[in-house]
Structure formats: C-alpha cells, structure tokens
C-alpha positions, 0 to 999 in steps of 0.5 A: 695721468688722471683727471684729478692730476690735471686739475691740480696742475691747472688750478692757478696761473703759476701752476699752469705756466710751469709745465707749459714752459717746459713743454715749449722749451722741449718742443723748440729744443727738438726742433733745433737739433733733430729733424724727427724731433721737429716733426714730433714738435709739429705734431704735438703742437697740432694735436694740442693747439699750441697757439693757445698754450703759447698764449698762456706763456705770453700771458696778458697779450705777450707776442708769440712771434716766429710761428706761422700756421700752414696746412696742406689738404690733409693736415694742419702743421706748424712751420717756422718762418724760415721755410715750409716743411718739405714732403718727407717732413710732412709725411713724418709729421702726419704719422707722428701726429696720429700717434701723439694726437691719440695719446694726448686725446686720451689724457686731455680733460674735457675743458681743454678738448673744447679748444679744438672745437673752434677753428682758429685764424689759419693759413692753408697752402698747398702746391697741389700734386699734379695727376700722374700719367698712370692715372690720366684715365681718371679724366676720361669721364669728364663731360663735354670733351674727348672722343665721341660716338656716332649714332642715328635715329629715324624719328618716324619709328624710333629705330635705327635708320632702315632697321627694326632695332630700337635706336636706344638699344643700338646706342647701348651696344656702341657704348659697350663696344667703346667702353675702354675709350669711355666717350661722354658724347655722341653725335646724333643724326635725327633723320626726318626722311619720312616727313619730307612732305609733311609736318612732324606729328606727335609720334615723331616728337615723342620718339625724339623726346624718348631719345633725349631722355635716354642720353640724359640717363646715360649722362651723355652730351649730344652733338645734334644734327637733323637730316633727311637725305642719305641715299647714295643711289636711287631716287632722292627724298628731301623737303622743300625749303618751306617744309624744312623751315616748318620743321625747324619751327616745330623743333624749337620747343623740344630742343629748348627743353633738352638744352641741358644735354646738348653740346652743340647743334650741327647745322644739318637739314640740307643735303646728304647727311645734313652736310649741305651738298647734293640736296634734292632741291636748291635751298635758300641757305641763308634763310635756313641757317638763320632759322637753325640759329634762332631754333638753337638755345642762346648759350649754344653754338651751331656748327657748319661743315665749311667756313664758307657756309658761315659766310652766307650770313650777312656781315653785320648779322650778330648770329655769326658770333654763334657759328663754329665748325665741324671738320668731317675730313681730318687726314693730317694735312690740308685738303680740298675737303677741309673746313678751311684752307690757309689760302682762303680769305676766311682762314683767319676768321676760321682760326679765331672762331675755333679758339673761341667756340667748340670744334668737332671733327672726324676722319674718313671711315677706315675702309675709305682708301680715297686719300693716300690709299687710306694711310693717315699721319697721326702726328699731322692729325694731332697737330691739327687738333691742337692748332685748331682747338678741337674739343671733340673727335669721332672714335667711331671713324678709322678705329675699330668699326670693322671689328677686332681683326681689321686694323685701322689708323687710330689703332696704329697710333697706339704703336707710336711711342710718345715721350718728352723729346717727341712732344717737344720736337713736334711742339706739342703742349702737355702737362709734365706729370703726364709723362711720369708715374706716381713716384715721379719716374718717367714713363712713355705714352702713345700718340693715341693716348695723347690725342685721347687725353688732350682733346678739349680741356686738361686743367691742372690747379696749383699754388693754392692758398686759403686764409681763414679768419672768422667765418670767412675763407679767402681762396686763391689758386692758379689754373693751367689748361694743357688741353687743345681747347678752352672748356667752352662746353662747360658752364662754371668753375666754382670754389666751394665749401662743403660740410663733412658729408659733401653737401655744398654750403657756399659756392662762387664762380671764379672765372669764365670758361673762355679765360681758360685758353690752352697754355695759359696760367690763370690766377683766380681768387675769391672770398667765401662766407659761411655762418660757422666754419667747422673742422672737417669742412672742405674747400674745393673746386667744382667744375660742371656743365649746364646739366650739373655733370662735374669734371675732375681736374688733372690733380692727384687729389680726392674727388668727392661728390663732384668736388675736387678737394683742395683743403680740409679745414 
C-alpha cells in the first residue's frame, strides 16, 4: 500500500474510522477464538500503538475500557484485565511482533510513525527470572564477598616477606593460581618488622602506596592487617607500645587516602602475625585498639581475633560499635581457639555483632594435623559460616596450597553432593533456582559450591513494577538475600534510569545495606524523574561498593555497564 493510498483513506474522520473499526473487530475476534490470534493481536497493537487507534474509534473522549498496558523487560505487550500473558504467549507475541511490526513499519506513513516517538502512560510488570544454578558462577566477580586470598609485603623492601620477589608479582601468581575460584578480596599482611625500633620513612610509605595502587588496578578489596612478629624460632623482634602508636599515627593518612579499596582493617600490630598473642613486649591493648579504630576510616570496621579483645574497650566507648571479628580457626565445631563459645558471657554480643558487621574466617593449613588428625567436617563449617553471618573466608587455607597432587579438606567437599533434601535436612538457606538449570530441570551441586556461592550476600530481585507517567517512573520491587550475610561491605543499592548507551541519567538509593539481612524479603520503591523519557531507556538496579565496583544480582537478566536491567522502556 503506497503513501497515496494511505492519504486517501485518512483524508477525513469518516474514512479514518471505517478501516480502524474493522482492524479493532479483527483483533478482538482473533483474541477471543485463537491463542495465536491473540498473540497476533497483541503484536499488532504494540507495533501500531493501538491506544491511539482506539482513541480515534472512541472519538471525542469515548472510553476504551478493558485494556491495560503491561510489559516485561524486553517488549511492551497488551493484556486483558482477566489476566497477564503467560510465558508461552509472551514468546509467541515477541516473535509475531517482530514480523508484523516490520510489515507495518514498511507501510506506515511518516505522520503515523511519529506517534511511536512519544512514550505513553504505561505499566511495566515482571516477576524477574531468577538466576539458574548453571549460571551461578556469573556472581563470583561480585565485590566484598566470598573467597579471599592471603598475601603479604615487607614494607621496607616492597617484596614478599623474607624474599627477593616483588610482593605485587607474587600476588599476580596467586590470582592466577586461584582464578577458577575468582577471589575478589585478599587478606594483606603488611610487616613493619624492620621498623620495630624507628619511625616509618618515605620509602616505606611509597612501597605501601604502590601496593595499594596494585590492588586498585586489580579491582580487589583488601582485609588490611599490620604486624611485626612472625618468627616462631630465634630471638623475637617487636616494637614497644610507644613505637607502635607512632606507627599507627603515621599510617592514618595513607589508610584514609586508600579507603576505597579497604574492605576491613584487622586489628593486628600486637604479637605473632598480629593476632595479639606471644608478643615480645607487653602492650596496653586498650590504648592500641583505641588508636587502631581512630586510624580506621569511620565507615569501616575493625576486626579482632577474639570477642574478649573487643572487651578491652570501656563499656560506654562508642568505638565498640565498630569492632567485629575474624575467626582464624574454623574447624566445624566449637573449639577453645574459636572467636567465641556459647558458654561465654560475650557470646550474645558476638552473634549480634556478626549479624550487623563484616566477619572473616579461615581454617588451619591443610598440613596441620593438630585437630582431628586434620579432618574437618564441611557441613559443620558451612553451618558456622551461615549461622555466624560470614562474608569472607580464605581459599588459601586447606584447599590446594600444597599443589595439585595433595588433597586437602576443601577439595574433598567438592565430592559431597548437595540437593534440596540435603539442604533442607541441614536447615541451609538457598535460592530454589540455584538447584535448577536454565530450563527449570533439577540439578545437583557440591558442598564446596554452596559455600563458595553463599558466603556474604546472594540477592535476588522479583515482582518488579514500573508505572510511567509523563517524565516520571515509579518503581517498586522486592529483594531477597539468600546469602550468609547482609552486604555490609557494599555502599549503595540504587534504582537507575540509563539511556540506550548505558549512561546513568537518574539514580536513587532504595535501601540501607543492613536492611538486606539473610532470609528477609525487602520491599523497596521510589520515583525517578527525568527531563524527557524516551524509548530504549533502561530501568535497572545498580549495586556498588565505595570504589564504584558493581555487583550482579542473582537474576537471569542483562547486566550492562554495571546495571542489572529490569525494564526496557
């Protein structure tokens, strides 16, 4: 049909209404009698903007009741008020829409095409498809959660401790060695041993800044610990309390300048490996801990090895609210070396703190046979990680640190099969889709994968809705965290609107990180306003840490420029 024919048909109101009436009658006849016809009708309505045609039929403001606009994240479709289109109809609609839309676009005059340049009032709704278990590895690059490395540097040389190898080069070898596990964090020991009796010089601070810059380039967060003593034999080398306090003050500025890559500060400084035992000198632990907390940026927590170490602070000291824990002896059961025991009067404080702050842990080395001849129950460890809200855990301890031919506990956990019955029997929390493939068929996983995927946060969005009116978009959705911990290390979760190129036009935070507690469903809503909404704009979720590194939600949706796509307008 050529342009001249279009012009003659639409020359006057009567000639304009006649073909329109027939189109509407045809559409609704198809919708009533044939499922495929209904899909075709939906496609035609979407491609030709039936709302405007219906307005012509009901000239002078007559109602077009019975129609309600609904859309998913890929296409805008028309639905009757008797229910939302199911998945099979949606797929047929999308396929037919592409064909019919192309045909109509080729025959529609420019005067009618301009209708599509405007975004009508419309309601978008989508349950959001959860991420299947076969794709859960897509979440391994999320920041501030999961497995971590363990690294160190001698601040005097910039090398690995007692080595001529550059600490950064060694870090690269470890990143490569554990690339299948994709750790996004590293516990970093900075040894001040050679400055035990003197202040830090410029060379020491330059080495430290270069090391920090390396982690920033790698997009890695660090669990930062300063220490002096590591010699298990021979004469001890360590500072006095006075010298230690001077070092802490010297480090304050450089720590603040690199706050964006710091996950937590571990108390450190005192004793062997900074664990507050077997020190050369006796130290005023309260004075040292106060100084460490004061050195730490105010939005970060300080982790101590034992709950009793937190108790060196006065009960009315507000610094206590920023002290969490690292349990460096995870063996699957309560042990004298655990951070806190149920019989302790500090245990209730410990559990509350774990729920509200970042918690880290590690097992003994694989070669360590002191506990149970080296055999550690993986189910017991997983339960402790979940019940004590762990965000991070060492992948270096008791896994493959002895090379490819020596098997340690975490490798054995890959042989423990996990399914719904196993998880339910052990009262483990999990996302149902984690045990399914992309087609919804059940799959089995391993205990190793369970720990790997659920350390820290595992957040799924669902029941999303967006009401568009004028230049405003009102968005609501629900978030469920199936992980072990709230995302305390993250900075903000925002609903955003981006243009077609992915540039953020508008953004609003919708909840606090502490709101996203494990096992809770959190409903969020907000209204975004832009100067002019256009087709192709994206409504999505951006979930980022302080350094701007973003996280993917546990949904099977596009993830573009750090934005989880919810709707395409």
